[in-house]
N, C-alpha and C positions, 0 to 999 in steps of 0.2 A: 503493502499499500504506497502510495506516496500524495503528500498534500502541493498543489501548486499555486502560484495568487499570478491571476489572468487580470490586466491592469493595460488600461488606454493610459499612456502616460501625456496625451493630452490633457484631456479630462482631469486627470489628478493633478497636474500645476495649476491647472485652472479652478481647481477644486482647492487647491493648500493657498495659493496667491487673495482669493474670494476669504479664505478664513481667516489669512491674516487680514484685512481689512478689516471685518470686524471685528477679529478680535484687538487690532488698535482702537478701535472704534470706542469698541464695548468699556478697554481701559483707562483709555478718556474720559468717560462720564460716569468711572467708581465702578461701573457694575461686575460682581462676584460671582454670574451665573455664568456657566460655560457654555465653549462657543462652538461646539458640537453634541449631539447626544443619539446614542441608541436608542435603537427602538425596535420591537419586537413587533410587526404586524400581525393585529388580531390577537395582542396581549390585553389585559387589562393593565390598571400602571401599578397596581397592586403586587402584582405578580413579578415586576422585573428585580427585585433584591435575592427574588428566589431563584431566581434564572443565574445571577449571577455569579449567588453562591452556593448552587448545588449544579449548576449547568444547565443546558437546556434537554428535554426528559420528551421525548417524540413520543411513547405511552401516552401524555396529555393529548395530542394534536388532535383537533374535531371535538375537543370537548364540550366546545362554547358554542361548536358551528360547524358546519360539513368543512372538508379541506380535501386538497389534491392528487391525497396522496393515501396508498392505501395505509395499515394500523403496520403491515411490515415494514415500512419503507424505513 
């Protein structure tokens, strides 16, 4: 098994440039909020800390709605 990162360098560089602009603007305004957030599509906000702590458990996929993947994926 191997893990590969596939990335579009042009879009990545554009994102990093915009992220820096936003970070600078936020710093100048005294904001302590994070510049970026990780989002888990279809996940209730109160569940995210559990995903960070314990990892993502696919056995819960589709629990609150339909899923595009079968349980065995």
